Structure formats: C-alpha cells, structure tokens
C-alpha positions as MATLAB code, in Angstrom:
seq = 'MTYTEIVNKYLDKDTIIEKNNNLILFHVATDSIIDTCLNLRDKHQLLLKAIKATDERAENGGYKIFYIFGIPGSEFFIVPYLLIRDANEFPSLAPFIYQASLYELEIKSFFGLTPVGHPQIRPFLVHNNWPADIYPLRKDFHFQKRPATAATPYEFQKVDGEGIYEIPVGPVHAGIIEPGHFRFSVAGEEIVSLEPKFGYTHKGSEKLFEELPFDDKIRLSERISGDTSFTHSLSYCQAVETLSNTIISSRAKYIRVIYSELERLANHFNDVGFIISDTGFSFGGNGPRLREKIMQLCELLTGSRFLRGVNTIGGITKDISKEMQTTLEYELQKMKKDFEEVIAVIEDSESVLNRLKGTGKIDKQIATDHGVVGIAARAVGLPRDARSEYPYAAYSEINMKIASQSTGDVHARFQVRISEIYSSIDIIFQALKKMPKGNILNKTAKKLEKNAYAIGITEGWRGDILYFVATDSKGEISRVGVRDASFLNWSAVPYAVVGNIVPDFPLINKSFNLSYSAFDR';
ca = [
     -20.144  -53.830  -27.807;
     -16.716  -54.657  -28.230;
     -15.143  -54.826  -31.912;
     -14.759  -58.762  -31.835;
     -18.578  -58.552  -30.758;
     -19.595  -56.326  -33.596;
     -17.695  -58.253  -36.114;
     -19.185  -61.446  -35.015;
     -22.476  -59.883  -35.210;
     -22.623  -57.727  -38.642;
     -20.025  -59.180  -40.711;
     -19.447  -62.496  -42.567;
     -16.821  -64.871  -41.318;
     -15.105  -64.468  -44.746;
     -15.051  -60.807  -44.485;
     -11.257  -59.381  -45.081;
     -11.979  -56.843  -42.247;
      -9.111  -53.406  -42.226;
      -9.498  -52.127  -38.948;
      -8.441  -48.326  -39.082;
      -8.808  -46.672  -35.918;
     -12.905  -46.490  -35.343;
     -13.562  -47.763  -38.567;
     -14.359  -51.679  -39.554;
     -13.280  -51.029  -42.928;
     -13.719  -54.112  -45.716;
     -13.484  -53.825  -49.554;
     -16.765  -54.913  -51.676;
     -16.621  -55.483  -55.409;
     -18.539  -53.065  -57.494;
     -21.469  -55.605  -58.162;
     -21.980  -56.400  -54.753;
     -21.885  -52.854  -52.786;
     -26.037  -52.697  -53.010;
     -26.631  -55.840  -51.499;
     -24.124  -55.073  -48.694;
     -25.904  -51.753  -47.737;
     -29.082  -52.869  -47.979;
     -27.903  -56.086  -45.813;
     -26.196  -53.786  -43.102;
     -29.527  -51.614  -43.139;
     -32.667  -53.998  -43.518;
     -31.202  -57.453  -41.839;
     -28.966  -55.079  -39.023;
     -31.087  -52.045  -38.736;
     -27.984  -49.817  -38.989;
     -28.619  -46.365  -40.473;
     -26.289  -45.060  -43.096;
     -24.615  -41.778  -41.460;
     -22.667  -40.630  -44.592;
     -20.970  -41.535  -47.979;
     -17.932  -39.991  -48.452;
     -14.914  -39.884  -51.357;
     -11.402  -40.101  -51.549;
      -8.915  -39.200  -54.470;
      -6.265  -41.976  -54.028;
      -5.018  -42.181  -57.149;
      -1.352  -42.001  -56.019;
      -1.717  -44.377  -53.492;
      -3.748  -47.013  -54.788;
      -4.378  -45.956  -58.524;
      -7.717  -45.091  -58.090;
     -10.923  -43.706  -55.844;
     -12.524  -44.858  -52.684;
     -16.057  -44.445  -51.722;
     -17.092  -45.282  -48.170;
     -20.537  -46.209  -47.169;
     -20.638  -45.091  -43.280;
     -22.684  -46.950  -41.183;
     -23.074  -46.034  -37.479;
     -23.304  -48.768  -34.665;
     -25.735  -47.627  -31.740;
     -23.846  -47.946  -28.401;
     -20.182  -48.073  -30.159;
     -17.103  -45.977  -30.983;
     -16.982  -47.941  -33.972;
     -18.489  -47.565  -37.365;
     -18.603  -50.157  -40.310;
     -17.541  -48.904  -43.311;
     -17.596  -50.933  -46.465;
     -15.858  -49.163  -49.345;
     -15.236  -49.382  -53.429;
     -12.216  -48.874  -54.637;
     -12.523  -47.581  -58.495;
      -9.698  -47.654  -60.547;
     -10.692  -48.541  -64.560;
     -14.188  -46.677  -64.908;
     -15.281  -43.521  -63.170;
     -18.347  -44.989  -62.203;
     -20.207  -46.939  -59.329;
     -23.968  -48.160  -58.740;
     -26.468  -45.874  -57.767;
     -27.658  -46.632  -53.830;
     -30.446  -44.022  -54.364;
     -32.978  -45.840  -55.474;
     -32.798  -48.589  -52.574;
     -31.809  -45.712  -49.779;
     -33.220  -41.925  -50.679;
     -30.530  -40.535  -48.304;
     -27.736  -41.991  -50.740;
     -29.126  -39.354  -53.484;
     -27.351  -36.572  -52.560;
     -24.385  -38.096  -51.432;
     -24.099  -39.620  -55.191;
     -24.579  -36.174  -56.415;
     -22.099  -34.689  -54.537;
     -19.493  -37.303  -55.258;
     -20.430  -37.006  -59.411;
     -20.099  -32.990  -58.989;
     -16.823  -32.961  -56.780;
     -14.897  -35.814  -57.923;
     -16.330  -36.871  -61.335;
     -17.668  -40.353  -60.714;
     -21.038  -41.321  -62.402;
     -23.480  -43.057  -59.858;
     -25.098  -45.248  -62.428;
     -29.041  -45.823  -62.005;
     -29.450  -42.572  -60.093;
     -32.791  -41.201  -60.684;
     -31.714  -37.584  -61.615;
     -28.520  -36.576  -62.326;
     -27.841  -33.007  -62.222;
     -25.052  -30.643  -60.884;
     -24.977  -30.246  -57.060;
     -23.407  -27.436  -54.860;
     -21.153  -25.918  -57.441;
     -22.178  -22.909  -59.014;
     -23.833  -22.243  -62.330;
     -21.039  -20.634  -63.859;
     -18.703  -23.942  -63.168;
     -17.013  -25.951  -66.054;
     -19.070  -29.411  -65.839;
     -15.721  -31.299  -66.452;
     -13.986  -29.802  -63.756;
     -13.952  -31.524  -60.397;
     -12.529  -29.735  -57.565;
     -12.030  -32.535  -54.896;
      -9.668  -34.029  -57.311;
      -5.857  -34.080  -56.120;
      -4.940  -32.716  -59.184;
      -7.175  -29.434  -58.964;
      -5.389  -26.580  -58.690;
      -7.008  -24.846  -55.683;
      -5.595  -21.484  -56.556;
      -6.548  -21.388  -60.585;
      -9.947  -20.158  -61.056;
     -11.274  -22.387  -64.141;
     -12.936  -20.698  -67.341;
     -16.211  -19.280  -66.637;
     -18.754  -21.675  -68.007;
     -22.779  -21.979  -68.058;
     -24.409  -24.927  -66.933;
     -28.100  -24.710  -66.859;
     -30.054  -25.375  -63.759;
     -33.875  -26.875  -64.861;
     -36.383  -27.052  -62.228;
     -39.082  -29.493  -62.411;
     -42.382  -28.312  -63.650;
     -45.805  -29.243  -62.005;
     -48.558  -29.734  -64.735;
     -52.206  -28.868  -63.790;
     -55.130  -26.584  -64.397;
     -54.277  -23.355  -62.307;
     -50.810  -24.385  -61.047;
     -48.569  -21.573  -61.393;
     -45.089  -20.857  -59.894;
     -43.633  -18.507  -57.037;
     -39.942  -18.292  -56.911;
     -38.406  -16.958  -53.415;
     -34.908  -16.094  -52.858;
     -32.040  -16.489  -53.118;
     -31.875  -13.215  -51.201;
     -34.534  -12.851  -48.907;
     -35.981  -10.294  -46.425;
     -34.066  -10.186  -42.996;
     -30.696  -11.382  -42.012;
     -30.418  -14.801  -43.348;
     -28.578  -16.669  -45.773;
     -29.306  -17.346  -49.506;
     -31.327  -20.220  -51.074;
     -33.611  -20.296  -53.810;
     -37.066  -21.687  -53.117;
     -39.405  -22.630  -56.548;
     -43.156  -23.083  -55.210;
     -45.650  -24.684  -57.168;
     -49.246  -23.452  -55.647;
     -52.901  -24.100  -56.557;
     -54.227  -20.835  -55.208;
     -52.509  -20.311  -51.804;
     -51.756  -23.955  -51.060;
     -48.616  -25.661  -51.854;
     -48.664  -28.378  -54.121;
     -44.839  -28.541  -54.728;
     -41.460  -27.069  -53.504;
     -37.923  -27.493  -54.861;
     -35.357  -26.017  -53.024;
     -31.964  -24.823  -54.877;
     -28.829  -24.316  -52.255;
     -25.050  -23.697  -53.578;
     -25.052  -19.930  -53.509;
     -23.055  -20.493  -50.009;
     -20.257  -22.992  -51.434;
     -16.992  -21.990  -50.222;
     -15.185  -24.780  -51.258;
     -14.159  -25.710  -47.628;
     -13.492  -29.470  -48.269;
     -10.942  -28.297  -50.813;
      -9.742  -25.703  -48.548;
      -9.352  -28.312  -45.690;
      -6.516  -29.925  -48.043;
      -4.654  -26.639  -48.507;
      -4.514  -25.117  -44.867;
      -1.838  -25.329  -42.322;
      -2.622  -27.802  -39.613;
      -3.456  -25.674  -37.125;
      -5.817  -23.520  -39.616;
      -8.013  -26.328  -39.647;
      -9.807  -26.219  -36.666;
     -10.732  -22.581  -37.530;
     -12.298  -23.811  -40.802;
     -14.317  -26.522  -38.991;
     -15.860  -23.429  -36.580;
     -16.615  -21.819  -39.837;
     -18.630  -24.398  -41.693;
     -21.959  -23.371  -39.707;
     -21.338  -20.125  -37.534;
     -24.149  -20.907  -34.890;
     -22.462  -24.302  -34.166;
     -18.854  -23.463  -33.754;
     -18.117  -25.340  -30.809;
     -19.780  -28.701  -32.025;
     -18.482  -28.886  -35.248;
     -15.068  -28.411  -34.176;
     -15.558  -30.863  -31.652;
     -16.303  -33.155  -34.225;
     -13.251  -32.475  -36.139;
     -11.184  -32.568  -33.286;
     -12.275  -35.989  -31.884;
     -11.537  -37.340  -35.893;
      -7.992  -35.850  -35.509;
      -7.555  -37.195  -31.737;
      -8.440  -40.574  -33.110;
      -5.897  -40.145  -35.653;
      -3.389  -39.522  -33.563;
      -4.093  -41.794  -30.561;
      -4.483  -38.392  -28.429;
      -5.867  -39.162  -24.687;
      -8.054  -36.540  -23.499;
      -8.801  -35.966  -19.814;
     -11.569  -36.277  -17.950;
     -12.090  -32.754  -16.963;
     -11.897  -31.790  -20.497;
     -14.149  -34.088  -21.678;
     -16.874  -32.960  -19.307;
     -16.006  -29.100  -20.027;
     -16.708  -30.161  -23.664;
     -20.237  -31.433  -22.741;
     -20.808  -27.998  -20.694;
     -20.045  -26.285  -23.591;
     -22.034  -28.183  -25.867;
     -25.020  -27.831  -24.092;
     -24.451  -23.611  -24.013;
     -24.050  -23.710  -27.722;
     -27.512  -25.825  -27.604;
     -29.241  -23.525  -25.341;
     -28.343  -20.384  -27.312;
     -29.831  -21.540  -30.622;
     -33.197  -23.329  -29.020;
     -34.080  -20.468  -27.074;
     -33.552  -18.551  -30.399;
     -35.750  -20.640  -32.210;
     -38.319  -20.552  -29.599;
     -38.689  -17.141  -30.127;
     -38.665  -16.821  -33.619;
     -40.926  -19.742  -34.153;
     -43.576  -17.542  -32.207;
     -42.648  -14.272  -33.775;
     -43.329  -15.911  -37.252;
     -46.869  -16.537  -35.594;
     -47.392  -12.737  -35.387;
     -46.788  -12.914  -31.465;
     -44.511  -10.322  -30.686;
     -43.699  -12.042  -27.040;
     -41.334  -14.211  -28.745;
     -38.793  -11.630  -28.271;
     -37.992  -13.057  -25.430;
     -36.178  -15.842  -27.143;
     -33.465  -14.082  -28.178;
     -33.277  -11.803  -24.970;
     -32.431  -15.348  -23.461;
     -30.097  -16.301  -26.235;
     -27.968  -12.915  -25.479;
     -27.950  -13.903  -21.975;
     -26.167  -17.354  -22.895;
     -23.709  -15.917  -25.580;
     -22.625  -12.908  -22.704;
     -22.078  -16.049  -20.324;
     -20.189  -18.175  -23.255;
     -18.153  -14.651  -23.565;
     -17.418  -14.540  -19.827;
     -15.974  -17.962  -19.762;
     -14.241  -18.311  -22.882;
     -13.538  -14.825  -24.335;
     -16.126  -15.780  -27.373;
     -19.646  -15.449  -27.935;
     -19.509  -18.257  -30.391;
     -17.047  -20.525  -28.322;
     -14.439  -20.248  -30.942;
     -10.905  -21.054  -30.068;
     -11.920  -23.405  -27.168;
     -11.412  -26.597  -28.639;
      -8.071  -27.711  -29.687;
      -6.555  -31.086  -30.824;
      -5.730  -32.446  -27.140;
      -8.767  -31.189  -25.313;
      -9.938  -27.445  -24.504;
      -8.448  -23.932  -24.052;
     -10.596  -22.547  -21.819;
     -11.121  -23.858  -18.217;
     -14.157  -23.022  -15.934;
     -12.587  -22.308  -12.545;
     -14.712  -22.748   -9.358;
     -16.189  -18.861   -9.488;
     -17.204  -19.566  -12.753;
     -18.970  -22.674  -11.787;
     -21.031  -20.611   -9.673;
     -21.772  -17.771  -11.138;
     -22.748  -20.550  -14.315;
     -25.028  -22.525  -12.199;
     -26.919  -19.373  -10.160;
     -27.164  -17.425  -14.016;
     -28.856  -21.017  -15.581;
     -30.802  -21.504  -12.446;
     -32.313  -17.858  -13.080;
     -32.419  -18.354  -16.774;
     -34.647  -21.323  -15.987;
     -37.073  -19.791  -14.178;
     -37.381  -16.684  -16.637;
     -37.615  -19.425  -19.235;
     -40.797  -21.071  -17.452;
     -42.667  -17.919  -17.393;
     -42.256  -17.133  -21.203;
     -43.587  -20.621  -21.882;
     -46.443  -20.209  -19.723;
     -47.473  -17.068  -21.363;
     -47.419  -19.107  -24.926;
     -48.875  -21.782  -24.135;
     -51.936  -19.652  -22.731;
     -52.269  -18.194  -26.465;
     -54.714  -20.518  -28.204;
     -54.220  -18.719  -31.402;
     -50.165  -19.377  -31.363;
     -50.959  -23.033  -30.612;
     -53.654  -23.056  -33.319;
     -50.847  -21.540  -35.753;
     -48.137  -24.538  -34.511;
     -50.468  -27.838  -34.429;
     -51.111  -29.570  -37.492;
     -48.798  -27.330  -39.731;
     -45.748  -28.275  -41.411;
     -46.133  -32.289  -40.956;
     -44.126  -35.043  -42.051;
     -44.577  -38.556  -41.305;
     -42.029  -40.980  -39.491;
     -41.688  -42.779  -42.875;
     -40.532  -40.010  -44.499;
     -38.409  -38.833  -41.841;
     -37.068  -42.762  -42.089;
     -36.262  -42.764  -45.623;
     -34.530  -39.424  -45.602;
     -32.316  -40.383  -42.771;
     -33.493  -37.141  -40.803;
     -31.738  -36.732  -37.761;
     -31.741  -34.250  -34.654;
     -35.016  -32.183  -33.566;
     -36.916  -33.305  -36.826;
     -36.354  -37.007  -36.210;
     -36.938  -36.646  -32.607;
     -40.173  -34.525  -33.191;
     -41.761  -37.704  -35.040;
     -40.632  -40.372  -32.501;
     -37.236  -41.285  -33.828;
     -34.963  -41.186  -31.014;
     -31.849  -39.946  -33.098;
     -29.463  -38.281  -30.680;
     -25.180  -38.778  -31.111;
     -24.923  -38.266  -27.169;
     -26.768  -41.536  -26.451;
     -26.454  -43.135  -29.729;
     -22.162  -42.655  -29.973;
     -21.482  -41.321  -26.752;
     -18.489  -39.011  -26.557;
     -16.666  -36.525  -24.338;
     -18.216  -37.420  -21.393;
     -22.271  -38.487  -22.380;
     -21.670  -41.719  -21.072;
     -21.733  -40.499  -17.399;
     -24.304  -38.071  -17.766;
     -28.109  -39.036  -17.195;
     -29.667  -37.893  -19.900;
     -33.380  -37.916  -21.344;
     -34.088  -38.144  -25.410;
     -36.799  -35.200  -25.854;
     -39.463  -37.170  -28.158;
     -42.877  -36.119  -29.668;
     -44.992  -37.899  -32.037;
     -46.918  -35.708  -34.497;
     -44.126  -34.532  -36.635;
     -45.530  -30.687  -37.074;
     -44.470  -27.110  -36.309;
     -45.509  -27.984  -32.661;
     -43.609  -30.973  -32.411;
     -40.713  -29.414  -33.109;
     -41.368  -26.475  -30.911;
     -41.673  -28.831  -27.996;
     -38.611  -30.827  -28.609;
     -36.612  -27.763  -28.177;
     -38.685  -26.548  -24.711;
     -37.710  -30.120  -23.242;
     -34.224  -30.070  -24.774;
     -34.208  -26.380  -23.139;
     -34.458  -27.976  -19.800;
     -32.338  -31.133  -20.366;
     -29.606  -28.748  -21.428;
     -29.485  -27.078  -18.139;
     -29.564  -30.647  -16.112;
     -27.031  -31.889  -18.000;
     -24.639  -28.870  -17.345;
     -25.654  -29.264  -13.878;
     -24.681  -32.577  -13.765;
     -21.626  -32.232  -15.248;
     -20.381  -29.314  -13.202;
     -21.100  -31.693  -10.314;
     -19.151  -34.981  -11.728;
     -16.009  -32.741  -13.380;
     -13.013  -33.957  -11.745;
      -9.997  -32.059  -11.053;
      -7.103  -32.141  -13.416;
      -5.443  -30.767  -16.652;
      -7.535  -29.790  -19.550;
      -5.003  -29.992  -22.531;
      -2.759  -33.214  -23.383;
       0.137  -30.829  -25.010;
       2.296  -33.918  -26.152;
       3.307  -33.287  -29.954;
       0.436  -34.737  -32.219;
       1.569  -37.213  -34.895;
      -0.952  -38.513  -37.154;
      -0.885  -42.238  -38.206;
      -0.111  -42.375  -42.141;
      -3.069  -43.773  -44.181;
      -5.375  -43.896  -42.050;
      -8.817  -42.545  -41.651;
     -11.116  -41.657  -38.609;
     -14.603  -40.693  -37.933;
     -15.786  -37.905  -35.271;
     -19.384  -37.401  -34.645;
     -21.178  -34.925  -32.419;
     -24.807  -34.159  -31.528;
     -25.106  -30.460  -32.883;
     -28.197  -28.119  -31.755;
     -29.895  -29.240  -35.266;
     -28.800  -33.047  -35.196;
     -25.594  -34.883  -35.498;
     -22.552  -33.834  -36.948;
     -19.757  -36.127  -39.005;
     -16.607  -35.500  -39.751;
     -14.454  -38.152  -41.860;
     -11.117  -37.376  -41.810;
      -7.835  -39.022  -43.693;
      -4.136  -38.803  -43.850;
      -1.653  -39.471  -46.972;
       1.530  -41.147  -46.626;
       3.319  -38.851  -44.727;
       0.783  -38.884  -41.818;
      -0.483  -35.253  -43.320;
      -4.296  -34.774  -43.872;
      -5.345  -34.994  -47.107;
      -9.085  -35.379  -46.687;
     -12.073  -33.853  -44.442;
     -15.286  -35.095  -45.565;
     -18.191  -32.623  -43.680;
     -21.825  -33.545  -43.104;
     -23.908  -31.280  -41.246;
     -27.616  -32.292  -40.074;
     -28.712  -29.626  -42.364;
     -27.447  -31.846  -45.319;
     -29.982  -34.498  -44.646;
     -32.575  -32.802  -42.995;
     -33.205  -30.084  -46.238;
     -34.952  -32.825  -48.114;
     -37.858  -33.388  -45.836;
     -38.856  -29.694  -45.657;
     -40.691  -29.929  -48.957;
     -42.664  -32.722  -47.696;
     -43.786  -30.629  -44.838;
     -44.841  -27.705  -46.552;
     -46.932  -29.658  -49.076;
     -50.762  -29.114  -48.191;
     -49.749  -25.939  -46.358;
     -50.548  -22.261  -47.510;
     -47.749  -20.074  -48.854;
     -47.833  -17.574  -45.640;
     -47.218  -20.453  -43.628;
     -43.688  -21.246  -45.142;
     -41.523  -19.258  -42.848;
     -43.109  -20.311  -39.684;
     -42.461  -24.373  -41.188;
     -38.883  -23.415  -42.381;
     -37.962  -21.656  -38.911;
     -39.270  -25.092  -37.190;
     -36.446  -26.647  -39.053;
     -34.165  -23.949  -39.005;
     -31.687  -25.454  -41.076;
     -28.109  -24.088  -42.199;
     -27.596  -23.118  -45.675;
     -23.685  -22.703  -45.315;
     -23.628  -26.017  -43.747;
     -25.174  -27.819  -46.654;
     -22.980  -25.761  -48.935;
     -19.918  -25.731  -47.259;
];
C-alpha cells in the first residue's frame, strides 16, 4: 500500500499527520489514546508491535510515548503518540490490550511515567537493589554514576488452596543457560500456576546505545541476544539506513537474506535436537551436530561463527564469491539429506511423539491476546512472519511458504521448526540463484536526519525483532528502543505449563526457547 492509500484507509480526514520516514505519526490527546488504539486494533485489525517512550524535555518540554502499529504488506507504521508535559502519568492501555502491560511497566521503571489504571504496577527489569525513584532512560540520568544501593521488595503472587505448595527454580540453573527465576505453584506434580521473574541479565543496553560512539552501536545490537546477532543488527541497520536515506544495493539485500536464513538454520537445528533430548532420547544430539556444520559454514563465509561484523550501515562487509556459492549449495544439500534421515528416526519413535503431543499447549486466543509472534504464533495458526508481513531486504523477491500448525503444543512448535528448516534451505537456494552482481556496500557518508524517527523490523528465528531509533537536533542518535520476540512470547509460557507436570517444564520451555538476555536488555 502507498502512503496515501494507508492514510485514506486507516485515519480520519481531520487527522494532522506528521510523516516521519516510515512512521505515519499523529499526536493524540491523553484522554483519546485508548480509543485511538482500540480503533486501530478492532476496526482495522492492526497489530500493536511495540510501545516506546522518549525523553524530549529539552526539545519539546516533555516525554513522548509512541504506540507502534504495523501495516501488513507495507513499509510504513501507524504511530499515534502522546506528549506528556505537565503530569508524569498516562492512561493504561493494558486493561484493553493485554500486551501493552509490559511496555507500560517498562516505561514506569525507566522513565518514571505512571500508567494510570494498570492492573499491577510493580518494578520491572531493574535489579532489586535499584532505587525506586531513579529512572535510567531519562536524559538527566548519568550513565557513569552509580546510584545508592536500595532494597526494593518483589512479592510473588500467592496461590491459595488445599495442598498447593511452591517450588522456586533459579535464577541459577543446571547447564549453561541464562538466569531467570520461575516460581511454580503446584498440586502434587501438576502445575497450577507459574510466575517468571526476569531482569537478572539486564545490562542497561538501551542507555548504552545513547552513550556509545556511532560505529560501536552496531556491535551492541549484535549482543542484545548473542544467538541472533545478525538479525538484531540488521533491524538496527535498517532503521538507521532509513534515517540517513541510504540506498542498499540489490546484491547486499540478497546476501542479507542468505545470512539471515543461515542464522535461522543454526538455531532451528539446535532446537530440534534439544527438544528431542529433553524427552530422554539421546538421538537429539544430532541437532547440535548439524548446528555446528552451519556455524562452520558461517565462519568460512564471514570469519564469524555468529555472523558478527557482517552488517553495517549501507550494506554488508562480507561478499559471497562464486566459489563460496558452490560450496554453500553443496553443503546445504548434504545437510538437507542428513536432516531428513534424522527426522525419519525421530518420527518413528512413538514414545518421543507421545511426549511432544498435547504437552505445553496454548490456544489461539491466548496467543492473540498476548501478541505472540514467530514460531509460537505460527504453531497456533497465526501466520505472523515479518518476512512476508513487512518485507525487507530481498524477501519480496523470494517465494516463501509460511509454516503453520494449529494445535499449539510442543509437537506443533517442533513441526514448525522442521518446516522452516526446509524453507530456509530453499530460500537460500533461491537467493543464490537470483542474486545479481554489484557492490555490497554504499560507502557514502551517512548523515542522519535531525529530530527524526525510524523503525527497523526483521524476522529473527524466534519471531520478529523491532528497533525504534530517534535522532536529536544535531542529527545524532538519541534513543534506541529494542523489542525482541522474547519480550512478547515469555508471557505465553505460564499458560502453556498450567495443567502439565513439573518434569515437563524443561521440554515446554525448550519448545519456546526464548532469550533471557533479549527480554532483559
């Protein structure tokens, strides 16, 4: 859809629009923001992709809160926003759109703006020793100055009932995984409730984006979630390329597709293997074996197993030679055959399939209400995939079928991954065949638009990744807001485990395989 078509379809004629790169911005009065957002969701069926805030007291005398709605098939986002000058509060959208809840708690903890009407205001992501009245994303917070240590209590919700007891798990876990606390309420072996608590890997990344030199910001984006380095940095680069009106060559776009799919393959191979291993079937070790082959290919192509240092503003730093194309095609063909044999053995095991089917189920309505994306969404029949919904790089030139299941259990998420492994290999073959000759990097000096905003969105292997980037009056990056798929999907995990037994939690959790680091940032 064109800009004009979008405006005519989704906005009232009297709306005062502030077109800002790929954002269709318009200011909304505080008492109208809930109705505006509900209209976009209910009448126009648009998805709320993120809520991000900025401290613009120096420029505009207040804070802004942006409600970002995606428009499928378009590069644009409809973004109503609030300008908060007099009172440090705003109406909560959470009672009406559940997925707004965590965004609002984040704004409360990091900007000190209170979501009035929020069902449960509590500290979010900041560590328990963080002072309640220090808000780190305000511009007057000094990054290098450590605040006084405080004690902020965190109370878990209690579940009452005869025979119900609690099992605390974490934040330190067995194995080499990230820290997160899980508080189970159980009746015997059956899980009645699960309340997760995160923030143990909170690193102040969004504040650090404000402080780092321009060239170092890409490296930070690669480390928001280490297993998704390429796709995170791609989302960031696309936002900055929009702000600088940088043209990307067709060849660079195709190579970005290839590297994105290699990253997806590495992680899907790994997950398929570990899901099977969590059933007690050691044959799952073939998944990490195949992942290692992909990572060796990545290192051969780029010098980095995690595809770091490849994305840059204006394109990519690592081309794919004719010789490497031949090697890549040959190795992927071998891996495809290898994977087919692995899956045939797995699907021949009734005991394994019995563990997967019916376990860890979420229904479509829960996924819809919580804004679930990626694998977990596609496993309940929601065709959410940024590669097709908001085409970027060269994905609009690729024939791609969205994997879909309907049961929403571990088996469905397992099957989605299997389908996407075959799809990713096919996408890479298409990209190699269609990729034109040409340069891979626009080396023109990058000058960013002043007082502007842009959004970059990509489909990571877990789900879509969104970067909101703003500049100040000097044309320097003043704000980077990050939203990984894990930020949305963690809220679905407690629903998936209820009614299951405690020993099945590792299997259910692995079937989502969400990032603690990307949630905490």
